[in-house]
Phi, psi and omega in degrees: 000318183297324179299319182295320179298316179301320182298319180296322184287333186303132182223098186239186181303331182291342178278344182279118181269118178267118180267116182282131171045239189282350176302322181301321181294318181289329181284322181230063186301325184297332178295333187259328184234012175096304176197177180250019176268205182300320183296313179297321179301314181288334179298330178303316181295318182298322180300317181289317179298322179303322177300317180292322178297321177302318177298322180292316180297329179279354175093018185245001186214140177221013182214118181232126183240130176246132178234129171264117181276168184302328182269017180069014169280163185233139170241136174237121183238135175229169178248039178280199184286345185086136179300135180303144181244350181294169183294138176270118189304311185290318185274341178071024176213173182302140178302326178300314180296323179297312180299322185278342188235351181245127179296146177057036183249007184285172179294343185292346179270357176254108188297342178284334183279307180231119178292319181225141176223150181275186177094134185276316188269340176067019181265344170066201191287338179297327178293319177298318180300316182296330185258016178243141176294321179220146174213139178236127176250130181232127182242127175257115189202139176052035178079003183237158176250125178247150186213147169210140179242153185223152171235121185047044175084355183263123180298138180268345176192167177293157176304130182229157177274128185237004180168184178246161183202155172251010177261172170220155180136188183231141173236122177245124176240130182218155180242108182300146184278115182293341179280347179260314187266146179295328176216150177241020180263119182280145178258118184301315183296321179298314181291318182292327176299316180293321180293322176298316179300316180296326178295319178294321185282342182228079187299147178089359179254133177272128173235139179222155176224137179231137180242104183285353181280340185228131182256148176275186184298336180268003179085010178261151177301141179292146182204162175219144176241136181235133178203132179233125178274328186253009174058234187296335178300314178291326180300313180296319178298319179296315181295327186259012188296338180257005179257154178277123186284142177269323175235151185282347188256160163254121180279128194217144170212151178215114182188187182243131177234127181050042180068013177249115175294124182234133174231128183223139173221139179209155172207171179241142175235179185269015178277179180251005183268155173250124182233094178246126179244127185241145183223145171232122181050042178075001179269132177285109181270080186287351173267003177079223180131199188293328180291324179289320178299318179296320179298311182297320181296314180297318181296308183297312182302312186289316181293321181294317179300315181295315182297319178298312184291334181283344180080004183287344183267359189300328183270354182284131187267006179214165183287153176268141180252168180304322180304322185297328181285345186252003179286127182079012181268133168241126183214150172232130179241126179228125176237153176245123184235130184299314180230082183290141173250119183256140179234193174086172185299317183250021178055039177234033177239120184285133183250352184297116185294326185295344185283330182306304183298321182298313182287319178305311181296316182298314181294318180302311181296316182299312183290320180302312179299315183296313184296323179291323184275344183231070184300326181294311180294323180300319180296319180298318180296313181296321177298320178298319179297317181296316179298320179297319180295319179295319179294321179296321178298317178293326182287338183302315181297317180296320180295319180297324177297316179296315181298317182298318180296327184286326184281346176296151177280197185334311185294341181280355180287150181302141181300330184280349183285123171262101187281169177258167184273334180296138182256347179279112184304329181295336180265351189260149174222148178238136176260122171268109190249137180284117172085152183288326184290315177295325178298320178297316179297317181296322179298321180289324187274343189288170168264108187299339184297314188232000182247122176256151181236131178232101179287139177248129183273122175065197182274127179288166184302139173281098187291343180297332185243019185241145176287157188302316183293331177294325180294313182288340179275346183290126186300313183296319181291320176302317180296323179295313178304312185294314182298320183284336179080014179273156181250142178286158180295171176287171179294330179292322180224079185290350180280338182289148182228129177269110183256014184295335181253023179303127188271344180221130180274347173242120177246113190247122178271122183234106183237166177297152180271054177221184184299315179300316179300318179296323180294315180296318177303315182291323176299316181294317179297321178298318178300313180296318182295320183277327189239347176223048184301329180303324181287326177292313181293332178280358178076024182271347187260131181228159174241127178285152179235087176293153181292154178269330186222154166238118180258126186230143170211113183059235179274351180279137173211145185216130176276143181228140183256359179208165177297324180296315179298319180299312181298321179295318181296318179299314181298317181295320182287327177291326180078165184297116172070359183264133176265117177212157185276130178239126181270140178235123176252125180265119177274118176260326182235153178297329181295344179285345178262148173278172187302320182294318179294318181297320178297309188290332183263328195234339187241343182283115183304336180292324190238344186289164171240120175251137176258119180281136179268122174226164182252102178288317178225111182299321182295318181291321178298317178302313182296318183292316180297319181293328180284318181291325187255000181272196186268342185283118184278314186305312180296327179294315180299316181298318180297315182295318180297319182291324187257002184303325183295335180279336178046041176204160177264122182239105181237000000 
């Protein structure tokens, strides 16, 4: 027996599993593409498109086409130089095969080929090949067409010549592996949003997407074409199209500072939100980093200097903070860095120190020139800053009230909160429930050990159109802060949120399945997106999905979450050819269900469906929230009509 025990403990070289090449990708796909859910699936397309963008950045490509085929396979075609096909000296096989089958083998690792390259993980198309059941690479080069096909990353034959051509470029077609991914169905809007973003970030490049699965009124596949002549300038106009502008211009610069290419665009609107979107090599750095720090420093320094010299601050009895200069600001900052160093939880925070000074200098020069040449607009901006400072001063008292309420122990919790007994936040969840009656039902139906209930009275404040002190004075919002146990930012950076004392790791929004319920859901989501973004990015926010129907026949009953499920249930209960009466109850409000029904359909972790809220594109989420919650009616109506069939908020 003792020998066997020793054997178990033994840990030698034979225990180390060496994963050859692409096997590693299939064994641990999330390490390479983030996850194996919807996000990872779409990331495959981005990896292939990034290769084409690299060709464009190097000056050899200006047209990239993405096609979603009927079977959910994807083709990406560009008019670049075409992946090299000649023999690779070291590997002893075609360079195309090396690029498609060896990790980290692309041209982006050769600084002579690409000075700067996009893509976050840098694993390129070989990773896509490993996670596809089939992939076909076609290269148009030197008047000839070359081709190679793969199954799960394994070449099916040597690269061969299959025809002649007068085009040049690369076409990659792949079929994602259903045994790896939770779903293999591509979302057209997700892909088109990213392609639009890439068009803004890389001016002068044509990008298009076609979806052969869906036809328009003329019987043609739906498609979109994206092209931007003015880059970030157009991006800012697009983001702000539903907001009321404070100045008529977009302030813009594009140039190189300290060998770092910097492109910046900004404008001011009459909202109270700050919307800065930052990118490095086309990657959305939603955790910020040195380029964002440089932007803020340059903006604050230059505007403060101008405001001081103009004499407009002389009557102000307190100092202006960095936050005041960013209220109502929409900006996009994009830098290209040869060797980016990424930090942060999701590796989307830029760490390169040299970038701070480059962006600071670029923003300073750009703003100084603009303010000198546009004295009227400069005055409007400074007045906006002064009003923001006065509002912040008024908000300080309201913020202190929330903080004071928060630091109290148990007794400081809102009276309406029915707390849970579990003290470990990782095990706890809180339901934000619309109305007292539904809140009462939820309190009766819940599991008191780990589920807390917080009823919200009426529609919470629309934070998109409210000044900061109004937000902190709002009773329902104060109660949410207090119940969650999070702390507001300091006065210097009121946008920051301290979530170290977060009392529940699952925050679940539970509203009625009707128009009013959807509105309240969107108001709450807007509040979280604007004021507790850390919780959205941390994956803490969920939406409950109560059933829409109860279909009954005799003793049989079935809950249904969609019209399709309802129709199927009715057909099943009627049976083949038999006419019998089937009752259908439409649930509009949570209060229509008793406590047991609410538990079994919507709150029981064994059977419920929770939709996690995540931000695929921060810029697109920002635009949608400002449009849904702003004053402009036509774009809101158009958005609702287009998305009504999905009956959900997808950000």
